[in-house]
C-alpha positions as CSV (number, residue, x, y, z in Angstrom):
1,X,0.0,0.0,0.0
2,X,1.4,3.4,-1.0
3,X,2.4,5.5,2.0
4,X,0.3,8.7,2.3
5,X,2.1,12.0,2.6
6,X,1.9,13.7,6.0
7,X,-0.3,16.8,6.4
8,X,-0.7,19.1,9.3
9,X,-4.1,20.7,9.4
10,X,-4.5,23.9,11.5
11,X,-8.2,24.5,12.2
12,X,-9.1,28.1,12.7
13,X,-11.2,28.9,15.8
14,X,-13.6,30.7,15.9
15,X,-15.1,29.5,12.5
16,X,-18.5,28.6,11.1
17,X,-21.9,29.5,12.6
18,X,-22.2,32.8,14.4
19,X,-25.0,33.7,16.9
20,X,-27.1,35.5,14.2
21,X,-27.0,32.5,11.8
22,X,-27.7,30.1,14.7
23,X,-30.7,32.2,15.8
24,X,-32.1,32.5,12.2
25,X,-32.0,28.7,11.7
26,X,-33.6,28.1,15.1
27,X,-36.4,30.5,14.2
28,X,-37.3,28.5,11.1
29,X,-36.9,25.1,12.9
30,X,-39.0,26.2,15.9
31,X,-41.7,27.7,13.6
32,X,-41.9,24.4,11.7
33,X,-42.2,22.6,15.1
34,X,-44.9,24.9,16.4
35,X,-47.0,25.7,13.3
36,X,-46.1,22.8,11.0
37,X,-45.2,22.9,7.3
38,X,-45.1,25.0,5.3
39,X,-43.1,27.8,6.8
40,X,-42.3,30.4,4.1
41,X,-38.9,32.1,4.2
42,X,-38.2,35.3,2.2
43,X,-34.7,34.9,0.7
44,X,-32.2,32.2,1.7
45,X,-32.3,32.3,5.5
46,X,-28.5,32.3,5.5
47,X,-26.1,32.0,2.5
48,X,-25.5,28.3,2.6
49,X,-27.3,26.0,0.2
50,X,-26.9,22.9,2.5
51,X,-28.5,24.7,5.4
52,X,-31.3,25.8,3.0
53,X,-31.7,22.3,1.5
54,X,-31.9,20.9,5.1
55,X,-34.7,23.3,6.0
56,X,-36.5,22.6,2.7
57,X,-36.5,18.9,3.6
58,X,-38.3,19.8,6.9
59,X,-41.0,21.8,5.2
60,X,-39.6,25.3,4.7
61,X,-40.5,27.0,1.4
62,X,-38.1,29.6,0.1
63,X,-39.2,32.6,-1.9
64,X,-37.5,35.8,-3.1
65,X,-40.5,38.1,-2.7
66,X,-43.7,38.1,-0.7
67,X,-45.9,38.1,-3.7
68,X,-44.8,34.5,-4.4
69,X,-46.6,33.4,-1.3
70,X,-50.3,32.4,-1.6
71,X,-52.9,33.7,0.9
72,X,-52.0,31.8,4.0
73,X,-52.0,31.6,7.8
74,X,-48.6,30.0,7.7
75,X,-45.7,31.9,9.2
76,X,-43.4,33.9,7.0
77,X,-39.7,34.4,8.1
78,X,-37.5,37.2,7.0
79,X,-33.8,36.2,6.5
80,X,-30.9,37.0,8.8
81,X,-29.6,39.6,6.4
82,X,-32.5,42.0,7.1
83,X,-35.1,43.5,4.9
84,X,-36.2,47.0,3.6
85,X,-39.0,48.6,5.7
86,X,-41.3,48.1,2.7
87,X,-41.3,44.3,3.3
88,X,-42.9,44.1,6.8
89,X,-45.3,46.9,5.7
90,X,-46.3,44.8,2.8
91,X,-46.7,41.7,5.0
92,X,-48.9,43.7,7.4
93,X,-51.0,44.9,4.5
94,X,-51.6,41.3,3.5
95,X,-52.3,40.2,7.1
96,X,-49.4,37.9,7.1
97,X,-48.0,36.4,10.3
98,X,-44.3,37.1,10.1
99,X,-41.2,36.3,12.2
100,X,-38.2,38.5,11.7
101,X,-34.9,36.6,11.8
102,X,-32.8,39.7,11.0
103,X,-29.5,39.4,12.9
104,X,-29.6,41.8,15.9
105,X,-26.3,43.2,14.8
106,X,-27.8,44.1,11.4
107,X,-30.8,45.6,13.2
108,X,-28.3,47.8,15.2
109,X,-27.0,49.2,11.9
110,X,-30.7,49.9,10.8
111,X,-31.3,51.8,14.0
112,X,-28.1,53.8,13.6
113,X,-28.9,54.7,10.0
114,X,-32.5,55.8,11.0
115,X,-31.1,57.9,13.9
116,X,-28.6,59.7,11.7
117,X,-31.4,60.4,9.2
118,X,-33.7,61.8,11.9
119,X,-30.8,64.0,13.0
120,X,-30.5,65.5,9.5
121,X,-27.3,63.7,8.5
122,X,-26.5,62.7,5.0
123,X,-25.6,58.9,5.2
124,X,-22.8,56.9,3.6
125,X,-23.1,53.1,3.7
126,X,-19.9,51.2,3.2
127,X,-20.8,47.9,1.7
128,X,-21.2,45.7,-1.5
129,X,-23.9,46.7,-4.0
130,X,-26.6,44.1,-4.4
131,X,-25.9,42.3,-1.2
132,X,-29.2,41.6,0.7
133,X,-27.9,43.3,3.8
134,X,-27.1,46.4,1.9
135,X,-30.5,46.4,0.2
136,X,-32.1,46.0,3.6
137,X,-30.1,48.8,5.2
138,X,-30.7,51.3,2.4
139,X,-34.4,50.3,2.4
140,X,-34.7,51.6,6.0
141,X,-34.7,55.2,4.6
142,X,-36.3,57.1,1.7
143,X,-34.7,56.6,-1.7
144,X,-31.6,58.8,-2.2
145,X,-31.0,59.2,1.6
146,X,-28.1,56.8,1.6
147,X,-25.0,56.8,-0.7
148,X,-23.2,53.4,-1.1
149,X,-19.4,53.5,-1.0
150,X,-17.6,50.2,-2.0
151,X,-14.0,51.3,-2.3
152,X,-11.4,53.9,-1.3
153,X,-11.8,55.3,-4.9
154,X,-15.5,55.7,-4.2
155,X,-14.7,57.5,-1.0
156,X,-12.3,59.9,-2.8
157,X,-14.8,60.6,-5.5
158,X,-17.8,61.2,-3.3
159,X,-19.2,64.7,-3.1
160,X,-21.6,65.3,-0.2
161,X,-24.3,67.9,-0.1
162,X,-22.7,69.3,3.2
163,X,-19.4,67.9,4.6
164,X,-20.5,69.1,8.1
165,X,-23.6,66.8,8.3
166,X,-22.1,63.5,7.2
167,X,-22.4,60.1,8.9
168,X,-21.4,56.6,7.9
169,X,-22.5,53.0,8.7
170,X,-21.2,49.8,7.4
171,X,-22.3,46.3,6.3
172,X,-21.6,43.9,9.1
173,X,-19.6,41.3,7.0
174,X,-16.9,43.3,5.4
175,X,-13.1,43.0,5.4
176,X,-12.0,44.7,8.6
177,X,-8.8,46.0,6.9
178,X,-10.5,47.2,3.7
179,X,-13.2,49.0,5.7
180,X,-10.5,50.7,7.9
181,X,-8.9,52.1,4.7
182,X,-12.3,53.4,3.4
183,X,-13.2,55.0,6.7
184,X,-9.7,56.6,6.9
185,X,-10.2,58.0,3.4
186,X,-13.6,59.5,4.4
187,X,-12.2,60.9,7.7
188,X,-9.3,62.5,5.9
189,X,-11.6,64.3,3.5
190,X,-14.5,65.0,6.0
191,X,-13.1,65.3,9.5
192,X,-16.6,66.1,10.9
193,X,-18.1,62.7,9.7
194,X,-20.0,60.8,12.4
195,X,-19.3,57.1,12.8
196,X,-20.9,54.4,14.8
197,X,-20.3,54.4,18.6
198,X,-19.1,50.8,18.3
199,X,-17.8,49.1,15.2
200,X,-20.5,47.9,12.8
201,X,-18.5,45.0,11.4
202,X,-19.8,42.2,13.6
203,X,-17.8,40.3,16.2
204,X,-18.0,37.0,14.3
205,X,-16.7,38.5,11.0
206,X,-13.9,40.2,12.9
207,X,-13.0,37.1,14.9
208,X,-13.0,34.8,11.9
209,X,-10.7,37.2,10.0
210,X,-8.3,37.4,13.0
211,X,-8.1,33.6,13.2
212,X,-7.2,33.5,9.5
213,X,-4.6,36.2,10.0
214,X,-2.9,34.0,12.7
215,X,-3.0,30.8,10.7
216,X,-2.3,32.0,7.1
217,X,1.5,32.7,7.5
218,X,1.9,29.2,9.1
219,X,0.4,27.0,6.3
220,X,1.1,26.2,2.6
221,X,-2.6,26.5,1.7
222,X,-6.0,27.5,3.1
223,X,-9.5,26.2,2.5
224,X,-12.5,28.2,3.6
225,X,-15.8,26.3,3.7
226,X,-18.6,28.6,2.6
227,X,-20.9,29.8,-0.1
228,X,-19.7,31.9,-3.0
229,X,-22.8,34.1,-2.2
230,X,-21.5,34.6,1.4
231,X,-19.8,38.0,1.8
232,X,-18.0,37.1,5.0
233,X,-16.7,33.8,3.5
234,X,-15.3,35.6,0.5
235,X,-13.5,38.0,2.8
236,X,-11.8,35.2,4.6
237,X,-10.2,34.0,1.4
238,X,-9.0,37.5,0.7
239,X,-7.6,37.9,4.2
240,X,-5.7,34.6,3.9
241,X,-4.1,35.6,0.6
242,X,-3.2,39.1,2.0
243,X,-1.6,37.6,5.0
244,X,1.0,35.3,3.4
245,X,-0.9,32.2,2.3
246,X,-0.1,31.4,-1.4
247,X,-3.1,29.3,-2.1
248,X,-6.6,30.0,-0.6
249,X,-9.9,28.8,-2.0
250,X,-13.6,28.9,-1.1
251,X,-15.5,25.6,-1.4
252,X,-19.1,24.8,-0.6
253,X,-18.2,21.3,0.4
254,X,-15.5,18.6,-0.1
255,X,-16.7,17.6,-3.6
256,X,-15.6,21.0,-4.9
257,X,-11.9,20.7,-3.8
258,X,-9.5,21.2,-6.7
259,X,-6.9,18.6,-5.7
260,X,-4.4,19.9,-8.3
261,X,-3.8,22.9,-6.0
262,X,-2.7,20.7,-3.0
263,X,-0.3,18.2,-4.4
264,X,2.8,18.5,-2.3
265,X,1.6,20.7,0.6
266,X,2.6,19.7,4.2
267,X,0.3,22.1,6.0
268,X,-3.2,23.3,5.5
269,X,-5.4,25.9,7.2
270,X,-9.1,25.2,7.4
271,X,-11.8,27.8,8.3
272,X,-15.5,28.3,7.6
273,X,-17.7,31.3,7.0
274,X,-20.4,32.3,9.5
275,X,-23.2,30.4,7.6
276,X,-21.3,27.2,7.0
277,X,-22.2,24.2,9.3
278,X,-19.4,22.3,11.1
279,X,-20.5,19.0,9.3
280,X,-19.1,20.5,6.0
281,X,-15.8,21.3,7.7
282,X,-15.6,17.8,9.0
283,X,-16.4,16.5,5.4
284,X,-13.4,18.6,4.1
285,X,-11.0,17.2,6.7
286,X,-12.2,13.6,6.0
287,X,-11.5,14.2,2.3
288,X,-7.9,15.2,3.1
289,X,-7.6,12.3,5.5
290,X,-8.4,9.9,2.7
291,X,-5.4,11.2,0.7
292,X,-2.9,12.3,3.5
293,X,-1.8,11.1,6.9
294,X,-3.4,14.0,8.8
295,X,-2.6,15.6,12.2
296,X,-5.3,18.1,13.2
297,X,-4.6,21.0,15.6
298,X,-6.8,23.9,16.5
299,X,-5.5,27.5,16.6
300,X,-7.9,29.5,18.8
301,X,-7.6,33.3,18.7
302,X,-10.9,34.2,20.5
303,X,-13.7,32.6,22.6
304,X,-17.3,33.2,21.5
305,X,-20.2,32.8,23.9
306,X,-22.8,35.2,22.4
307,X,-26.4,34.1,21.9
308,X,-29.3,36.2,20.8
309,X,-33.0,35.9,21.9
310,X,-35.5,34.4,19.6
311,X,-39.0,36.0,19.1
312,X,-41.2,35.7,22.1
313,X,-43.8,33.6,20.4
314,X,-41.3,30.8,20.0
315,X,-39.5,31.0,23.4
316,X,-41.6,28.5,25.3
317,X,-40.9,26.0,22.6
318,X,-37.2,26.8,22.7
319,X,-37.1,26.1,26.5
320,X,-39.1,22.8,26.0
321,X,-36.7,21.6,23.4
322,X,-33.7,22.3,25.6
323,X,-32.0,24.5,23.1
């Protein structure tokens, strides 16, 4: 039998599910338990197709817009990314029973943006065009009240109506380093700009990027388990490449691994985006263990013990199920 090459696997910790994703999935599962199928979900509850497929198998029905839902008494769940104000207004107009699974840290950004608007500030949102979280945040305010800035170049080209009444908020899943550069560019041009009291980029995004920064210089290659639609997962790959890792790729699951990239490596870093289940991380490690003699170690850079409350109507059920 051919001797398998040795491979050290460094597992990044924290990785995978964050408290907001955990809460969103719980809301759908508890709604199915309490009300039975179908439970309608507007947009992918989190950006991971295996999580979505698992919930579909239990009776969740995913739609992109409310008008795809027939007249129903079944619950409708809004995804973790948040929704424009027009969505709950539309649901109320149609007498729908809805549960909001928006991550509380995204809701915090919505509140900040609304407060700035009420105080007469012109608002800049640092984020990625078309991302559901950005659509939801911009949709908290009237059209034209928020300007989206994606890059340092955008920040340098931006002309406000009044530089003295500017404020900024950010998407929660951005690259910490990229965002710092954009904020620095805005502050250099507009010293009076108001920022959040506390960083908008969420603790989980920050922690996962810090873990990657610690592991990337120590390994020959890095694999991030996550969806190509997941902003925070894509940022992890970028952070790995920027911090000294020559090969870093994003895979949804083990079957997507391009083995030609990993021929003679002796060390591998493994992480996962905030919407990727741990079972898919284990699947990737097993795939490497079938080809290499693996030794797995965990590199921990932060401890996470944050949990968010679920909606009151589901809480008794949560306690009964021992979650």
